[in-house]
N, C-alpha and C positions, 0 to 999 in steps of 0.2 A: 422601578424596575431595575433589578440588580445586574451589574455586568458579569460577563463570563469569567473573568479573572476573580470575582468575589465568590462566585458559585464554586469555581475550582479550588480556591483557597479554602473555603468552607468544607469542601468534600475531602481535600487532604487532612484537614483539622479532625474532621469526623472519623474518617478511617484511622488517623493516628491514635485518637481517643479509644476507639473500640478495640484496635489492636493492642495498644499498650494496656488497656483496662483488662482485656481478657487475659493477656499474657501475665500481668500482676498478680490476678486472682489465682491463675493456675499455679504460678511460681511460689506464691505465698502459701497456697494450701498443701502443695506438694512438699515444699521446704519445711514448714511447721509440723507435718506429719512425719517427715523422715527425722527431723531433729528429735521430736519427742520420743520416736521409736529408738534412735540411737542413744539417747540420754537414758531412757528406761534400760535398755540392754546394758549400758554400761554400769547402771546402779545394780542391776541383778548381778552382773558378773563381779562387781565388787563385793557384793554381799556373799555371793558363793566363795569368793576368795578369802574373805574374813573367816567364814565357818570352816573353810578347808585348813586355813592356818591355825585356827584354833584347835582343831582335831590333831594335826600334825604335832603341835607343840604339847598338848596334853596326852595324846595316844588314846583318847576315848572321849565320850561325850559327857562325863562326869563333871559336875560343877558348872554345868551349862547355865543354870538359873542365875548364880552369882556373876557370871561373865557377860550375861546377856545385855545389860545396859552399855557395855563398853564395844560388843561386837556390833550393836544396832547403830545406824548412823546418826540418831538423835541424842546420843549420850556420849559425854566425854570419858574417856579412859580413866580409871582410878589412879591416883598419883603413884600408888605401890606397885602398879603392874606396868611394866616397861618392856615386857618380853613380845608383844605384838606389834606388829607395823602400825604406826599412827599415820593414816592417810587422810587427807582433809575429805570431809564428806561433802557431796554436792547438794545436801539438803539443809534447809534452815531448822532452827530449833522449833518444831512444831510437836504436835501430838504423836507419840511414838507408834511406829507400824511395825508390829511383830509378825514376821511370817511363821509358817509352820515347818520345823525341821523333823524329819522322820528319819530313824537309823536304818541300818541295812536289814533288820528284821522286821521293819514296818511299824514300829513303835514311836510314839511321839517323844522327841527327846525333853521337851518342857511343854508346860501348859500354854496352848495357843489355839486360836480358831475353834474353840469349843471342845477341844480335846484336852484330857488331862495327861500329866507326864506318865509314860509308860504305856499309855492307851493304844491298842492297835488302831492304824489309819486304813481305811479301806483302799484297795489298789486304784479304784476309780478316781481317787483324789491325788495319788501320788504318781500316776502314769504321766501327767503333764508337767511334772516338777522338774527342777534343775538338778542333774547329779552333782554329789560332793565326793569328789575322789581324793584318796590320799595314799601315796606309795603304790600307785597303779591299780588301787582297788576302789570300788564304790562304797564309801562308808555310810552314806545317808543321801537324803533327798530334801531339796528346798522348795516347798511349794509356796508359790506367789498366788495369792487370790485376787480376783478382780475388783480391787478397791483402789480408790484414788491415792495416787502418790503424793506426798508433800511437794508443793511448788517449789522448785529450786531457784534460788537467787541467781545464779550465774545463768540458768536457762532463761529466766524472765529478762535479764539483761540483754543477753544475745538476741533474743526475739525482738526485743524493743530497738536495738541497733538495726537489726535486719529490716524491720518495718520502715524504720526511718530512711535507711539507704533505699528501700524499694520506692518510697513516696517520691524522694528526690530524683531517682532515676526516672520514674515514670513522668513527673514535671518536665524533666529535661527532655524526654523523647517527645512529649506533646509540643513543647516549644520548637523543637527542631523540625517536627512535622509542619508546624505552622510556618516557620521560616522557609522550608523547602517548598511548601504549597505556594507561598507568595512568590518565590523565585522561578519556579516551573511555571506557574499561571501566567506570570509577566512575559517570560520568555516566549511561551506559546502563543499568547494572545497578541505578541508585538507584531508578527506577520499578518495576523487576522485584522488588526487595526490598519496596517499598511494596505491590506487588501481591500479594506472598507474605504478608505480614502481614495485609493485609485479607482475603485468601481464608482464611487460618486463623481469623480473627475470625468471618467468616461462618459457617464450619463448626461454630463453637461457639455459634452462635445470634444474633450481632450483624450484622444485614443492613444497616443503613445505614452505608455507607462512600462516601466521595468522595475520589478521589485527585487531586491537581492534574495537569493535562495539561501537559507541559514541551516537547513537541515535536509536529511535524506528520507524523511518519514512522510506521512500523509500530507501534512502541512507543507512541506517542500514540494511534494508533487503537485499540490493544489497551486502553490506559487508559480511552479514551472508551467503548468497548464494557463495560468492567467496571463503569464508573460507571452506565451505562444499565441493566446488569443488577442491579446493586445498589437502583437506583431501582425497577425494576420488581419485584424480590423484596419490597422493603419495602412497595410499594403492594399488592402480591398479599397479604402478610401482613395488612395493614390490613384489605383487603377481606375476607379469610377471618375475621378476628376479628368484623368489622361483620356479615358474613352469619350467623355463629354467634349473635351478639346479636339480629339480626333474626328468625332461625328460631325461636329461644327465644320472642321477642316474639309472633311470629305464631302460635305453637302455644299460647301460655299463654292467650289470649282464648277460643278455642274449648273447649280442655281445661276451662277454668274454668267456662264455661257448662255443659258436659256433666256435669262433676262436681257443680256446684252444684245443677242441677235433679234429678240422679240422687240425691243425699244429701237433698234436700227431699223427693223422693217416697218415699225409704226411711224417713225420719223422720216422714212424714205431715204435713210443714208445709204442702205444697200437695197437693191432690187430684189423681189421675191424670186427665188431660185430653187431648184432641187437640191443643190447643195446645201443651201441656208436651212432649208426645212429639214434635211437629212441630219445636220448637225444638232438642230433641235430635238430631233427624235431620238437620235443617240444618246444625248445627255439626259433625256427624260427617262430612257430605257435604264441608263446607269443609275439614276436616282431610285427607280422602281426596284432594280436589284439589290441597292443597298439598304432600302426599306425593308424588303422581303428577308434580307439576311439579318438585319436587326431585330426583326420579329422573331425569326427562328432561334436567335440567341436568347432573346428575352423569354421565349417559351420554354427553352432548355434549362436556362438558370431558375425558372419557376417549377421545374419538374413537371411541366405539362406539355412537353413536346410529344405529339401523337406518334406511336410506333404501332404498325400493324405486322406483328411477328408471324410469319408463316414460313414452313419449310421451303427453301429455295436452293437450287443448284448453285455451287460455288463456281463450277465451270462455266454456267451460263452467264454468271456476273461478270468474270473476267472476258468472256468473249464479247458481250454486249459493250463493255467500257472500251475494249480495243477497236471494235467496229465503230464506234462514235468518234474516236479520235484518230482513225486512219488517216483521213484527208488532211487535218492539220499537221499530223506528223510528216507526211509526204511533203507537204509545203515547206516545212523546215528542214526536210532532208534528215529526218530522225527515224531509226528503226524502232517500231513498236512491236514487240512481240508478248506472247503469254506462256507461261510454263506451270503446269499443274500436275499433281500426283495423278496416277491412274486410279479410277474407281474412288473419286472424291465423294464423301457422304454429303448430304444436304446440311445446310446451316439453318438455325432458328433465327431469322431476322426479318427486318422490314427491307424488302428488296429496293423500293424507291430510294430509301435513305441511304442504304449501302452503296447503291449506285452513285448517288450524289457524292458520298465519301470519296469512292474510287475516282470519280471525275474531277474532284477538287485535288486529288493526289497526282493524277497524271496530268492535269492542266498545269499544276504548280511545277511538276518535273519538265514539261515541255517549255515553260516560260525560261528555265534556267538551262536549258541543255543546248549545247552548241550544234552547228551542222555536223552530220556524220556521227552523231552521239547514238545511244541505244537506251531504250526504256524497256524494263522487264516486269510484267504484271505476273505475279506468282501466287500459288495456293498450294499448302501442304498440310497434312494431317499432323497434329501435335496433341497426342493423347485424346482428350474428349472434345478437341476443338480444331477448328480450321485456321491456319495462319495466313493472312493475306499480307502481300508486300508489294511495294512499288519502289523498283530500284533504277537510279539513273547514275550516269557517268559525267555529270556536269561539275560545275566548280567546287561544288560541296558547301558546307556550312561552317563558319568559323566556331571554335569551341566556345567563345564568349556569347554567342548569339543562339547556341543550342537550347538554354533553358527558356528562351523567350519566342521561339518560332510559332508557338500555338496561342501566343497572345494577340488581342484583337488590335488591328491596325498597326502591329509591329513592323518596322523596317529595319534590315540591318544596315543599309546605307541611308542615313538621314537625309542626306543631300539630294536624293533622287526622289521625284515623284513617283506615284505608283502608276503602274501600267494602266491605260485607259479602261481595258476589259476587266479589271480586277477591283473588288471592293475592299480588300485587305482583311475579309473575315473567312475567307475559304477554309484555312486550317483550324480556326477557332470552331467554325460550324462542324468540321469534320470530328474534331475531337469531342464536342458535345453530343454528336450522334453516337459516336462509339461509346462514350460513358453511359449513354442512355441504354445501350445494349448491355451493359455491366462489364465492357472491357476497357481497354487503355490504348490509346493511340500513342505510338512512340517513333522516335527517330534515331537513326545512327548516322554519323557523317564524318569523313576525313577530308579536311580541305584539299581540292585538287583532285579527288577521287569519287565524287558524287554523293549522293545521300540516299538512305534507304527509309521509307516510312512503313510502318507494318502495324497490324492490329489482329486480334483473334475473335472469332465468333463461335458459340457453342454448337456442336453438332446436334441436328434435330433429332428427337426421340423417334423411334421406329415404331410406326402404328402397326398394331396386331388386329 
């Protein structure tokens, strides 16, 4: 089984080979074609220049047959003739290629291409020829037939050097593609290898892992997501361990009281009395509440908390909660009042569960409100939802405690035991219920100025 780095390197190499090969073929074909066209054009221009120079120097086409070996590129000029420019010919000494030269009257200047000297040449042949001009006038036409030109030594040498450079360049490009493929694949798979090692460690129980983020691409995003997951799992593990310890602590106190009083009654240390049985009953009820709250939280965590959502009046929810806590509020000399917008619409919610949330929030507010304080239950329309809030003017919550007030069994003052009528799960349960409704329970507080807990519920659709 080949590694990802091997596959990526091979992919880079194949892409490099295909790209370089295709580019080399196109460049070679185009360069060869254009070079041949350029050389042929230069050769034709050179031949036209020679015939033009001959006519200018002689003033006519007379004597062309004798001068033909000198004008043509395969012949050396006669030693007696030095009047014409001797330019090096691009052609080797091969079989001569004599073109057809036609004068201004359309007659062949010398015998060539099947035409005798002085024989008329049809216009269909001369119309594609190269004009020969002297003194501003066209004195003839050079006709080049479609015949193979002699291969030039400079041309062959140039193409040989060109192909050699192209081969070496293509080989260098392929080697560069291979080197870059190895470099990039190792760099890319480095983070993947680290992720693999970290995932294997997490599978064995070591949850705390943080991998360096080396890029801002998809691999970097994957690394960030893995680090967040690792941190969340570590925190969840810590919370689970803390919850286990807290549950054990919360169960220990009532169980100790129940067992202690039961053993004392059995041994006759204390006489049976209504007070003794009341203590046992109260602690048993506390245990029952704690078990019920833990079950509610476990159902919520599993997404199985039953919710019977029906249209319910927001004003009725406030009124029922205020009526339930009217007596405890009077005993504590705390003012409890409601404030609701006029014509509040119904909300889509489980009435019993929302009543439980409001009861937890009001109970929590009463617990920390001093005598003479005020608690306000409010409801107001906010777009397509109704906002509920419980506002008190108690001591408030310290900023460092705000992020943890909804945690299970959390206490801001670690030195104090929890109140006898509280399981420490009320706010955690309230948050779970609101999240089950698709909302969010939030809190705002300033130390010394009370706290405000709030949540929103969607407005119930109007039945037609």
